[in-house]
N, CA, C and O atoms as a printed pandas DataFrame, in Angstrom:
     atom_number atom_name residue_name chain_id  residue_number  x_coord  y_coord  z_coord
0              1         N          MET        A               1    0.843   -1.174    0.000
1              2        CA          MET        A               1    0.000    0.000    0.000
2              3         C          MET        A               1    0.888    1.238    0.000
3              4         O          MET        A               1    1.904    1.289    0.694
4              5         N          ALA        A               2    0.499    2.212   -0.772
5              6        CA          ALA        A               2    1.255    3.455   -0.864
6              7         C          ALA        A               2    1.087    4.270    0.408
7              8         O          ALA        A               2    0.057    4.198    1.078
8              9         N          LYS        A               3    2.103    5.037    0.725
9             10        CA          LYS        A               3    2.003    5.932    1.874
10            11         C          LYS        A               3    1.399    7.248    1.412
11            12         O          LYS        A               3    1.675    7.735    0.316
12            13         N          PHE        A               4    0.574    7.801    2.273
13            14        CA          PHE        A               4   -0.095    9.044    1.940
14            15         C          PHE        A               4    0.341   10.136    2.897
15            16         O          PHE        A               4    0.525    9.895    4.090
16            17         N          SER        A               5    0.502   11.331    2.369
17            18        CA          SER        A               5    0.881   12.458    3.213
18            19         C          SER        A               5   -0.312   12.884    4.055
19            20         O          SER        A               5   -1.454   12.514    3.781
20            21         N          THR        A               6   -0.024   13.660    5.073
21            22        CA          THR        A               6   -1.077   14.202    5.930
22            23         C          THR        A               6   -2.072   14.993    5.101
23            24         O          THR        A               6   -3.282   14.881    5.302
24            25         N          GLU        A               7   -1.574   15.787    4.177
25            26        CA          GLU        A               7   -2.434   16.608    3.342
26            27         C          GLU        A               7   -3.355   15.767    2.469
27            28         O          GLU        A               7   -4.528   16.101    2.301
28            29         N          GLN        A               8   -2.832   14.678    1.913
29            30        CA          GLN        A               8   -3.648   13.811    1.065
30            31         C          GLN        A               8   -4.775   13.163    1.875
31            32         O          GLN        A               8   -5.907   13.059    1.401
32            33         N          LYS        A               9   -4.461   12.734    3.088
33            34        CA          LYS        A               9   -5.485   12.121    3.942
34            35         C          LYS        A               9   -6.572   13.132    4.292
35            36         O          LYS        A               9   -7.762   12.831    4.201
36            37         N          ILE        A              10   -6.161   14.318    4.688
37            38        CA          ILE        A              10   -7.124   15.357    5.065
38            39         C          ILE        A              10   -7.991   15.728    3.865
39            40         O          ILE        A              10   -9.205   15.881    4.000
40            41         N          GLN        A              11   -7.381   15.872    2.703
41            42        CA          GLN        A              11   -8.121   16.219    1.491
42            43         C          GLN        A              11   -9.164   15.143    1.170
43            44         O          GLN        A              11  -10.298   15.468    0.820
44            45         N          SER        A              12   -8.793   13.882    1.286
45            46        CA          SER        A              12   -9.724   12.788    1.002
46            47         C          SER        A              12  -10.879   12.775    1.993
47            48         O          SER        A              12  -12.032   12.583    1.607
48            49         N          VAL        A              13  -10.571   12.980    3.272
49            50        CA          VAL        A              13  -11.614   12.995    4.300
50            51         C          VAL        A              13  -12.562   14.170    4.072
51            52         O          VAL        A              13  -13.781   14.012    4.148
52            53         N          LYS        A              14  -12.008   15.339    3.795
53            54        CA          LYS        A              14  -12.851   16.524    3.568
54            55         C          LYS        A              14  -13.713   16.367    2.324
55            56         O          LYS        A              14  -14.853   16.830    2.287
56            57         N          GLU        A              15  -13.168   15.716    1.316
57            58        CA          GLU        A              15  -13.947   15.467    0.100
58            59         C          GLU        A              15  -15.175   14.626    0.441
59            60         O          GLU        A              15  -16.269   14.881   -0.062
60            61         N          TYR        A              16  -14.987   13.624    1.296
61            62        CA          TYR        A              16  -16.123   12.801    1.713
62            63         C          TYR        A              16  -17.099   13.603    2.583
63            64         O          TYR        A              16  -18.310   13.561    2.367
64            65         N          LEU        A              17  -16.560   14.331    3.566
65            66        CA          LEU        A              17  -17.417   15.065    4.497
66            67         C          LEU        A              17  -18.210   16.175    3.800
67            68         O          LEU        A              17  -19.302   16.532    4.244
68            69         N          ASN        A              18  -17.667   16.713    2.720
69            70        CA          ASN        A              18  -18.380   17.738    1.960
70            71         C          ASN        A              18  -19.486   17.146    1.090
71            72         O          ASN        A              18  -20.268   17.879    0.485
72            73         N          GLY        A              19  -19.547   15.828    1.030
73            74        CA          GLY        A              19  -20.597   15.175    0.260
74            75         C          GLY        A              19  -20.343   15.112   -1.229
75            76         O          GLY        A              19  -21.265   14.875   -2.009
76            77         N          ASN        A              20  -19.090   15.323   -1.635
77            78        CA          ASN        A              20  -18.776   15.311   -3.064
78            79         C          ASN        A              20  -18.930   13.928   -3.676
79            80         O          ASN        A              20  -19.430   13.792   -4.793
80            81         N          ASP        A              21  -18.496   12.891   -2.940
81            82        CA          ASP        A              21  -18.552   11.517   -3.436
82            83         C          ASP        A              21  -18.699   10.569   -2.263
83            84         O          ASP        A              21  -18.580   10.966   -1.104
84            85         N          GLY        A              22  -18.961    9.310   -2.581
85            86        CA          GLY        A              22  -19.072    8.279   -1.558
86            87         C          GLY        A              22  -17.712    7.734   -1.168
87            88         O          GLY        A              22  -16.708    8.006   -1.826
88            89         N          VAL        A              23  -17.688    6.965   -0.094
89            90        CA          VAL        A              23  -16.434    6.404    0.424
90            91         C          VAL        A              23  -15.750    5.527   -0.622
91            92         O          VAL        A              23  -14.550    5.660   -0.860
92            93         N          LYS        A              24  -16.504    4.642   -1.239
93            94        CA          LYS        A              24  -15.896    3.710   -2.199
94            95         C          LYS        A              24  -15.340    4.430   -3.423
95            96         O          LYS        A              24  -14.287    4.056   -3.939
96            97         N          THR        A              25  -16.034    5.449   -3.883
97            98        CA          THR        A              25  -15.571    6.206   -5.053
98            99         C          THR        A              25  -14.270    6.937   -4.742
99           100         O          THR        A              25  -13.323    6.894   -5.526
100          101         N          ILE        A              26  -14.229    7.603   -3.602
101          102        CA          ILE        A              26  -13.019    8.349   -3.214
102          103         C          ILE        A              26  -11.863    7.387   -2.978
103          104         O          ILE        A              26  -10.743    7.628   -3.430
104          105         N          ALA        A              27  -12.137    6.295   -2.267
105          106        CA          ALA        A              27  -11.087    5.309   -1.974
106          107         C          ALA        A              27  -10.510    4.743   -3.268
107          108         O          ALA        A              27   -9.294    4.612   -3.406
108          109         N          ARG        A              28  -11.374    4.413   -4.203
109          110        CA          ARG        A              28  -10.916    3.866   -5.487
110          111         C          ARG        A              28  -10.059    4.885   -6.227
111          112         O          ARG        A              28   -9.059    4.527   -6.850
112          113         N          SER        A              29  -10.452    6.164   -6.159
113          114        CA          SER        A              29   -9.715    7.193   -6.904
114          115         C          SER        A              29   -8.308    7.431   -6.357
115          116         O          SER        A              29   -7.411    7.831   -7.099
116          117         N          ILE        A              30   -8.117    7.187   -5.060
117          118        CA          ILE        A              30   -6.771    7.382   -4.484
118          119         C          ILE        A              30   -6.009    6.071   -4.330
119          120         O          ILE        A              30   -4.827    6.073   -3.987
120          121         N          GLY        A              31   -6.685    4.950   -4.584
121          122        CA          GLY        A              31   -6.000    3.662   -4.580
122          123         C          GLY        A              31   -5.881    2.996   -3.225
123          124         O          GLY        A              31   -4.873    2.348   -2.945
124          125         N          VAL        A              32   -6.902    3.142   -2.366
125          126        CA          VAL        A              32   -6.913    2.435   -1.078
126          127         C          VAL        A              32   -8.240    1.696   -0.934
127          128         O          VAL        A              32   -9.216    2.000   -1.619
128          129         N          ASP        A              33   -8.253    0.733   -0.041
129          130        CA          ASP        A              33   -9.494    0.049    0.276
130          131         C          ASP        A              33  -10.407    1.015    1.016
131          132         O          ASP        A              33   -9.929    1.876    1.754
132          133         N          HIS        A              34  -11.703    0.883    0.829
133          134        CA          HIS        A              34  -12.631    1.814    1.468
134          135         C          HIS        A              34  -12.560    1.747    2.993
135          136         O          HIS        A              34  -12.873    2.729    3.666
136          137         N          SER        A              35  -12.152    0.601    3.548
137          138        CA          SER        A              35  -12.046    0.494    5.008
138          139         C          SER        A              35  -10.940    1.396    5.558
139          140         O          SER        A              35  -11.036    1.892    6.681
140          141         N          VAL        A              36   -9.893    1.605    4.761
141          142        CA          VAL        A              36   -8.811    2.513    5.177
142          143         C          VAL        A              36   -9.336    3.945    5.234
143          144         O          VAL        A              36   -9.067    4.675    6.187
144          145         N          LEU        A              37  -10.078    4.335    4.218
145          146        CA          LEU        A              37  -10.656    5.681    4.201
146          147         C          LEU        A              37  -11.637    5.859    5.352
147          148         O          LEU        A              37  -11.681    6.925    5.967
148          149         N          LEU        A              38  -12.418    4.835    5.648
149          150        CA          LEU        A              38  -13.337    4.915    6.789
150          151         C          LEU        A              38  -12.580    5.121    8.097
151          152         O          LEU        A              38  -13.040    5.853    8.974
152          153         N          GLN        A              39  -11.425    4.480    8.230
153          154        CA          GLN        A              39  -10.608    4.676    9.427
154          155         C          GLN        A              39  -10.108    6.113    9.498
155          156         O          GLN        A              39  -10.134    6.721   10.568
156          157         N          TRP        A              40   -9.657    6.662    8.380
157          158        CA          TRP        A              40   -9.206    8.057    8.356
158          159         C          TRP        A              40  -10.331    8.986    8.784
159          160         O          TRP        A              40  -10.109    9.943    9.527
160          161         N          ILE        A              41  -11.539    8.700    8.312
161          162        CA          ILE        A              41  -12.696    9.542    8.652
162          163         C          ILE        A              41  -12.974    9.482   10.148
163          164         O          ILE        A              41  -13.233   10.511   10.772
164          165         N          LYS        A              42  -12.923    8.280   10.731
165          166        CA          LYS        A              42  -13.138    8.140   12.181
166          167         C          LYS        A              42  -12.076    8.911   12.963
167          168         O          LYS        A              42  -12.385    9.626   13.916
168          169         N          GLN        A              43  -10.817    8.754   12.543
169          170        CA          GLN        A              43   -9.734    9.459   13.228
170          171         C          GLN        A              43   -9.916   10.966   13.128
171          172         O          GLN        A              43   -9.718   11.686   14.106
172          173         N          TYR        A              44  -10.290   11.439   11.956
173          174        CA          TYR        A              44  -10.486   12.874   11.746
174          175         C          TYR        A              44  -11.626   13.392   12.621
175          176         O          TYR        A              44  -11.511   14.457   13.227
176          177         N          ASN        A              45  -12.727   12.637   12.687
177          178        CA          ASN        A              45  -13.865   13.048   13.512
178          179         C          ASN        A              45  -13.518   13.093   14.996
179          180         O          ASN        A              45  -14.045   13.926   15.734
180          181         N          LEU        A              46  -12.637   12.203   15.433
181          182        CA          LEU        A              46  -12.263   12.153   16.851
182          183         C          LEU        A              46  -11.174   13.165   17.218
183          184         O          LEU        A              46  -11.230   13.776   18.286
184          185         N          PHE        A              47  -10.180   13.345   16.334
185          186        CA          PHE        A              47   -8.996   14.128   16.701
186          187         C          PHE        A              47   -8.704   15.301   15.769
187          188         O          PHE        A              47   -7.755   16.049   16.007
188          189         N          GLY        A              48   -9.489   15.474   14.727
189          190        CA          GLY        A              48   -9.225   16.555   13.791
190          191         C          GLY        A              48   -7.976   16.286   12.968
191          192         O          GLY        A              48   -7.577   15.136   12.783
192          193         N          GLU        A              49   -7.372   17.342   12.482
193          194        CA          GLU        A              49   -6.190   17.195   11.627
194          195         C          GLU        A              49   -4.985   16.637   12.372
195          196         O          GLU        A              49   -4.064   16.106   11.751
196          197         N          ASP        A              50   -4.984   16.753   13.698
197          198        CA          ASP        A              50   -3.878   16.204   14.497
198          199         C          ASP        A              50   -3.799   14.686   14.406
199          200         O          ASP        A              50   -2.754   14.105   14.699
200          201         N          ALA        A              51   -4.880   14.042   14.005
201          202        CA          ALA        A              51   -4.905   12.585   13.920
202          203         C          ALA        A              51   -3.866   12.047   12.939
203          204         O          ALA        A              51   -3.425   10.905   13.066
204          205         N          PHE        A              52   -3.478   12.859   11.967
205          206        CA          PHE        A              52   -2.587   12.373   10.922
206          207         C          PHE        A              52   -1.140   12.830   11.088
207          208         O          PHE        A              52   -0.298   12.564   10.231
208          209         N          GLU        A              53   -0.858   13.508   12.178
209          210        CA          GLU        A              53    0.512   13.930   12.427
210          211         C          GLU        A              53    1.383   12.710   12.719
211          212         O          GLU        A              53    0.974   11.801   13.442
212          213         N          LYS        A              54    2.556   12.701   12.163
213          214        CA          LYS        A              54    3.485   11.591   12.377
214          215         C          LYS        A              54    4.014   11.653   13.801
215          216         O          LYS        A              54    4.407   12.710   14.295
216          217         N          ARG        A              55    4.015   10.506   14.439
217          218        CA          ARG        A              55    4.600   10.435   15.773
218          219         C          ARG        A              55    5.200    9.050   15.954
219          220         O          ARG        A              55    4.631    8.036   15.550
220          221         N          TYR        A              56    6.327    9.049   16.552
221          222        CA          TYR        A              56    7.013    7.800   16.820
222          223         C          TYR        A              56    7.109    7.683   18.328
223          224         O          TYR        A              56    7.805    8.453   18.989
224          225         N          THR        A              57    6.409    6.725   18.844
225          226        CA          THR        A              57    6.357    6.602   20.283
226          227         C          THR        A              57    6.356    5.145   20.677
227          228         O          THR        A              57    5.994    4.268   19.893
228          229         N          SER        A              58    6.762    4.908   21.888
229          230        CA          SER        A              58    6.601    3.568   22.436
230          231         C          SER        A              58    5.532    3.692   23.517
231          232         O          SER        A              58    5.517    4.646   24.294
232          233         N          TYR        A              59    4.665    2.732   23.546
233          234        CA          TYR        A              59    3.542    2.778   24.461
234          235         C          TYR        A              59    3.872    1.979   25.723
235          236         O          TYR        A              59    4.408    0.875   25.631
236          237         N          PRO        A              60    3.558    2.527   26.899
237          238        CA          PRO        A              60    3.825    1.788   28.144
238          239         C          PRO        A              60    2.940    0.542   28.242
239          240         O          PRO        A              60    1.884    0.453   27.616
240          241         N          GLN        A              61    3.398   -0.397   29.033
241          242        CA          GLN        A              61    2.703   -1.662   29.207
242          243         C          GLN        A              61    1.252   -1.458   29.662
243          244         O          GLN        A              61    0.343   -2.100   29.136
244          245         N          GLN        A              62    1.039   -0.584   30.620
245          246        CA          GLN        A              62   -0.313   -0.375   31.137
246          247         C          GLN        A              62   -1.236    0.215   30.066
247          248         O          GLN        A              62   -2.412   -0.142   30.002
248          249         N          TYR        A              63   -0.721    1.097   29.241
249          250        CA          TYR        A              63   -1.513    1.678   28.164
250          251         C          TYR        A              63   -1.954    0.591   27.186
251          252         O          TYR        A              63   -3.115    0.544   26.779
252          253         N          LYS        A              64   -1.010   -0.287   26.810
253          254        CA          LYS        A              64   -1.332   -1.383   25.899
254          255         C          LYS        A              64   -2.429   -2.263   26.493
255          256         O          LYS        A              64   -3.374   -2.648   25.805
256          257         N          LEU        A              65   -2.289   -2.573   27.777
257          258        CA          LEU        A              65   -3.281   -3.411   28.451
258          259         C          LEU        A              65   -4.641   -2.722   28.487
259          260         O          LEU        A              65   -5.668   -3.365   28.270
260          261         N          ASP        A              66   -4.656   -1.421   28.760
261          262        CA          ASP        A              66   -5.909   -0.660   28.786
262          263         C          ASP        A              66   -6.592   -0.670   27.412
263          264         O          ASP        A              66   -7.811   -0.820   27.328
264          265         N          VAL        A              67   -5.824   -0.515   26.359
265          266        CA          VAL        A              67   -6.367   -0.521   25.003
266          267         C          VAL        A              67   -6.962   -1.893   24.679
267          268         O          VAL        A              67   -8.065   -1.984   24.141
268          269         N          LEU        A              68   -6.228   -2.956   25.008
269          270        CA          LEU        A              68   -6.727   -4.311   24.746
270          271         C          LEU        A              68   -7.981   -4.613   25.565
271          272         O          LEU        A              68   -8.917   -5.236   25.064
272          273         N          ASN        A              69   -8.000   -4.172   26.819
273          274        CA          ASN        A              69   -9.187   -4.377   27.658
274          275         C          ASN        A              69  -10.388   -3.623   27.093
275          276         O          ASN        A              69  -11.502   -4.146   27.072
276          277         N          TYR        A              70  -10.158   -2.397   26.637
277          278        CA          TYR        A              70  -11.242   -1.609   26.045
278          279         C          TYR        A              70  -11.816   -2.347   24.831
279          280         O          TYR        A              70  -13.032   -2.451   24.668
280          281         N          MET        A              71  -10.929   -2.847   23.997
281          282        CA          MET        A              71  -11.352   -3.535   22.785
282          283         C          MET        A              71  -12.194   -4.771   23.139
283          284         O          MET        A              71  -13.210   -5.034   22.495
284          285         N          ASN        A              72  -11.779   -5.513   24.146
285          286        CA          ASN        A              72  -12.526   -6.706   24.559
286          287         C          ASN        A              72  -13.861   -6.354   25.208
287          288         O          ASN        A              72  -14.883   -6.976   24.916
288          289         N          GLU        A              73  -13.848   -5.360   26.085
289          290        CA          GLU        A              73  -15.059   -5.002   26.824
290          291         C          GLU        A              73  -16.110   -4.338   25.931
291          292         O          GLU        A              73  -17.306   -4.593   26.078
292          293         N          GLN        A              74  -15.661   -3.490   25.010
293          294        CA          GLN        A              74  -16.592   -2.758   24.148
294          295         C          GLN        A              74  -16.946   -3.528   22.884
295          296         O          GLN        A              74  -17.926   -3.211   22.210
296          297         N          GLY        A              75  -16.145   -4.542   22.565
297          298        CA          GLY        A              75  -16.400   -5.324   21.364
298          299         C          GLY        A              75  -16.057   -4.596   20.075
299          300         O          GLY        A              75  -16.599   -4.913   19.016
300          301         N          THR        A              76  -15.165   -3.627   20.162
301          302        CA          THR        A              76  -14.773   -2.882   18.962
302          303         C          THR        A              76  -13.749   -3.685   18.161
303          304         O          THR        A              76  -13.029   -4.522   18.706
304          305         N          SER        A              77  -13.701   -3.415   16.874
305          306        CA          SER        A              77  -12.729   -4.091   16.016
306          307         C          SER        A              77  -11.345   -3.470   16.238
307          308         O          SER        A              77  -11.200   -2.449   16.909
308          309         N          ILE        A              78  -10.357   -4.110   15.662
309          310        CA          ILE        A              78   -8.990   -3.586   15.776
310          311         C          ILE        A              78   -8.892   -2.219   15.102
311          312         O          ILE        A              78   -8.269   -1.305   15.642
312          313         N          ARG        A              79   -9.499   -2.073   13.936
313          314        CA          ARG        A              79   -9.471   -0.784   13.229
314          315         C          ARG        A              79  -10.179    0.307   14.032
315          316         O          ARG        A              79   -9.669    1.420   14.156
316          317         N          GLU        A              80  -11.350   -0.014   14.576
317          318        CA          GLU        A              80  -12.094    0.971   15.364
318          319         C          GLU        A              80  -11.298    1.395   16.594
319          320         O          GLU        A              80  -11.221    2.581   16.915
320          321         N          THR        A              81  -10.711    0.425   17.274
321          322        CA          THR        A              81   -9.942    0.722   18.478
322          323         C          THR        A              81   -8.732    1.584   18.150
323          324         O          THR        A              81   -8.407    2.510   18.893
324          325         N          ALA        A              82   -8.067    1.287   17.045
325          326        CA          ALA        A              82   -6.919    2.098   16.629
326          327         C          ALA        A              82   -7.358    3.534   16.366
327          328         O          ALA        A              82   -6.646    4.473   16.721
328          329         N          ALA        A              83   -8.512    3.708   15.753
329          330        CA          ALA        A              83   -9.019    5.061   15.481
330          331         C          ALA        A              83   -9.367    5.773   16.780
331          332         O          ALA        A              83   -9.050    6.951   16.942
332          333         N          ILE        A              84  -10.009    5.078   17.700
333          334        CA          ILE        A              84  -10.421    5.688   18.968
334          335         C          ILE        A              84   -9.218    6.153   19.777
335          336         O          ILE        A              84   -9.245    7.232   20.369
336          337         N          PHE        A              85   -8.161    5.343   19.805
337          338        CA          PHE        A              85   -6.971    5.681   20.591
338          339         C          PHE        A              85   -5.896    6.382   19.766
339          340         O          PHE        A              85   -4.790    6.625   20.249
340          341         N          ASN        A              86   -6.233    6.702   18.520
341          342        CA          ASN        A              86   -5.317    7.405   17.611
342          343         C          ASN        A              86   -3.974    6.687   17.479
343          344         O          ASN        A              86   -2.911    7.305   17.542
344          345         N          ILE        A              87   -4.049    5.382   17.295
345          346        CA          ILE        A              87   -2.861    4.576   17.025
346          347         C          ILE        A              87   -2.778    4.454   15.507
347          348         O          ILE        A              87   -3.697    3.925   14.880
348          349         N          PRO        A              88   -1.690    4.935   14.908
349          350        CA          PRO        A              88   -1.627    5.047   13.454
350          351         C          PRO        A              88   -1.845    3.745   12.681
351          352         O          PRO        A              88   -2.432    3.760   11.599
352          353         N          SER        A              89   -1.384    2.636   13.221
353          354        CA          SER        A              89   -1.472    1.395   12.474
354          355         C          SER        A              89   -2.245    0.332   13.251
355          356         O          SER        A              89   -1.838   -0.045   14.350
356          357         N          PRO        A              90   -3.344   -0.149   12.700
357          358        CA          PRO        A              90   -4.088   -1.218   13.378
358          359         C          PRO        A              90   -3.253   -2.477   13.584
359          360         O          PRO        A              90   -3.518   -3.255   14.500
360          361         N          SER        A              91   -2.251   -2.679   12.741
361          362        CA          SER        A              91   -1.404   -3.864   12.905
362          363         C          SER        A              91   -0.641   -3.832   14.224
363          364         O          SER        A              91   -0.269   -4.882   14.750
364          365         N          THR        A              92   -0.405   -2.641   14.761
365          366        CA          THR        A              92    0.234   -2.518   16.074
366          367         C          THR        A              92   -0.633   -3.189   17.132
367          368         O          THR        A              92   -0.130   -3.927   17.980
368          369         N          LEU        A              93   -1.926   -2.932   17.079
369          370        CA          LEU        A              93   -2.856   -3.555   18.033
370          371         C          LEU        A              93   -2.904   -5.064   17.855
371          372         O          LEU        A              93   -2.966   -5.812   18.831
372          373         N          LEU        A              94   -2.875   -5.501   16.617
373          374        CA          LEU        A              94   -2.897   -6.937   16.358
374          375         C          LEU        A              94   -1.674   -7.610   16.970
375          376         O          LEU        A              94   -1.783   -8.691   17.548
376          377         N          LYS        A              95   -0.517   -6.978   16.846
377          378        CA          LYS        A              95    0.710   -7.525   17.443
378          379         C          LYS        A              95    0.586   -7.596   18.957
379          380         O          LYS        A              95    0.967   -8.595   19.569
380          381         N          TRP        A              96    0.045   -6.524   19.572
381          382        CA          TRP        A              96   -0.149   -6.527   21.024
382          383         C          TRP        A              96   -1.074   -7.658   21.441
383          384         O          TRP        A              96   -0.808   -8.368   22.411
384          385         N          LYS        A              97   -2.153   -7.816   20.705
385          386        CA          LYS        A              97   -3.158   -8.825   21.050
386          387         C          LYS        A              97   -2.572  -10.230   20.964
387          388         O          LYS        A              97   -2.749  -11.039   21.875
388          389         N          ILE        A              98   -1.882  -10.515   19.879
389          390        CA          ILE        A              98   -1.284  -11.838   19.694
390          391         C          ILE        A              98   -0.232  -12.099   20.766
391          392         O          ILE        A              98   -0.186  -13.188   21.339
392          393         N          ALA        A              99    0.603  -11.116   21.036
393          394        CA          ALA        A              99    1.651  -11.274   22.050
394          395         C          ALA        A              99    1.042  -11.506   23.427
395          396         O          ALA        A              99    1.508  -12.366   24.174
396          397         N          TYR        A             100    0.009  -10.748   23.767
397          398        CA          TYR        A             100   -0.631  -10.877   25.081
398          399         C          TYR        A             100   -1.307  -12.238   25.227
399          400         O          TYR        A             100   -1.217  -12.868   26.281
400          401         N          GLU        A             101   -1.979  -12.690   24.180
401          402        CA          GLU        A             101   -2.674  -13.972   24.242
402          403         C          GLU        A             101   -1.713  -15.150   24.299
403          404         O          GLU        A             101   -2.016  -16.162   24.931
404          405         N          SER        A             102   -0.567  -15.036   23.655
405          406        CA          SER        A             102    0.363  -16.165   23.626
406          407         C          SER        A             102    1.394  -16.147   24.758
407          408         O          SER        A             102    1.804  -17.206   25.233
408          409         N          GLU        A             103    1.820  -14.947   25.196
409          410        CA          GLU        A             103    2.900  -14.868   26.169
410          411         C          GLU        A             103    2.511  -14.198   27.479
411          412         O          GLU        A             103    3.282  -14.230   28.439
412          413         N          GLY        A             104    1.337  -13.597   27.536
413          414        CA          GLY        A             104    0.889  -12.959   28.771
414          415         C          GLY        A             104    1.331  -11.513   28.889
415          416         O          GLY        A             104    1.782  -10.896   27.923
416          417         N          LEU        A             105    1.192  -10.991   30.091
417          418        CA          LEU        A             105    1.439   -9.577   30.361
418          419         C          LEU        A             105    2.874   -9.143   30.079
419          420         O          LEU        A             105    3.103   -8.017   29.639
420          421         N          ASP        A             106    3.840  -10.022   30.327
421          422        CA          ASP        A             106    5.244   -9.660   30.095
422          423         C          ASP        A             106    5.537   -9.342   28.630
423          424         O          ASP        A             106    6.483   -8.614   28.329
424          425         N          ALA        A             107    4.735   -9.879   27.728
425          426        CA          ALA        A             107    4.951   -9.635   26.302
426          427         C          ALA        A             107    4.670   -8.186   25.930
427          428         O          ALA        A             107    5.132   -7.720   24.889
428          429         N          LEU        A             108    3.920   -7.464   26.760
429          430        CA          LEU        A             108    3.587   -6.067   26.475
430          431         C          LEU        A             108    4.636   -5.098   27.011
431          432         O          LEU        A             108    4.526   -3.888   26.814
432          433         N          GLN        A             109    5.633   -5.620   27.674
433          434        CA          GLN        A             109    6.709   -4.799   28.228
434          435         C          GLN        A             109    7.508   -4.154   27.093
435          436         O          GLN        A             109    7.722   -4.775   26.052
436          437         N          ILE        A             110    7.942   -2.924   27.292
437          438        CA          ILE        A             110    8.770   -2.239   26.297
438          439         C          ILE        A             110   10.141   -2.899   26.277
439          440         O          ILE        A             110   10.797   -3.045   27.308
440          441         N          LYS        A             111   10.552   -3.291   25.083
441          442        CA          LYS        A             111   11.852   -3.944   24.931
442          443         C          LYS        A             111   12.791   -3.012   24.191
443          444         O          LYS        A             111   12.411   -2.389   23.200
444          445         N          LYS        A             112   14.006   -2.921   24.672
445          446        CA          LYS        A             112   14.998   -2.123   23.968
446          447         C          LYS        A             112   15.411   -2.853   22.719
447          448         O          LYS        A             112   15.642   -4.062   22.735
448          449         N          GLU        A             113   15.503   -2.101   21.619
449          450        CA          GLU        A             113   15.878   -2.683   20.367
450          451         C          GLU        A             113   17.339   -2.348   20.052
451          452         O          GLU        A             113   17.916   -1.417   20.615
452          453         N          GLY        A             114   17.901   -3.104   19.169
453          454        CA          GLY        A             114   19.274   -2.851   18.755
454          455         C          GLY        A             114   20.262   -3.725   19.493
455          456         O          GLY        A             114   19.893   -4.669   20.192
456          457         N          ARG        A             115   21.502   -3.395   19.323
457          458        CA          ARG        A             115   22.558   -4.184   19.943
458          459         C          ARG        A             115   22.679   -3.864   21.420
459          460         O          ARG        A             115   22.475   -2.722   21.832
460          461         N          PRO        A             116   23.007   -4.854   22.209
461          462        CA          PRO        A             116   23.172   -4.600   23.641
462          463         C          PRO        A             116   24.358   -3.679   23.911
463          464         O          PRO        A             116   25.347   -3.687   23.178
464          465         N          PHE        A             117   24.244   -2.896   24.962
465          466        CA          PHE        A             117   25.297   -1.985   25.351
466          467         C          PHE        A             117   26.451   -2.773   25.917
467          468         O          PHE        A             117   26.251   -3.725   26.671
468          469         N          MET        A             118   27.683   -2.374   25.552
469          470        CA          MET        A             118   28.858   -3.108   26.043
470          471         C          MET        A             118   29.394   -2.475   27.300
471          472         O          MET        A             118   30.381   -2.954   27.859
């Protein structure tokens, strides 16, 4: 899937919100699945233009657990939960879920990446 700039995402969402075209038509014109555009729309409605700002962060263990608990208790999908918590990639949640289910709470711990310090 191609990467889209913040401006492209905002433009696509505004095009939909202005009633110019439907979700599937807009999604097809920019080359994404309509579910991706729907996620952008949810994020925009919840957080405005800030939803698309690039951020690189590591999430604390308790935050990950809270997000997973919310998803289980509310019955929201991975995409919906990612939009609600403004997590850029739903695959991040999927990784957390799989790790938690297979390895338990310790799997959600922040791990240092890279070579060990000498």
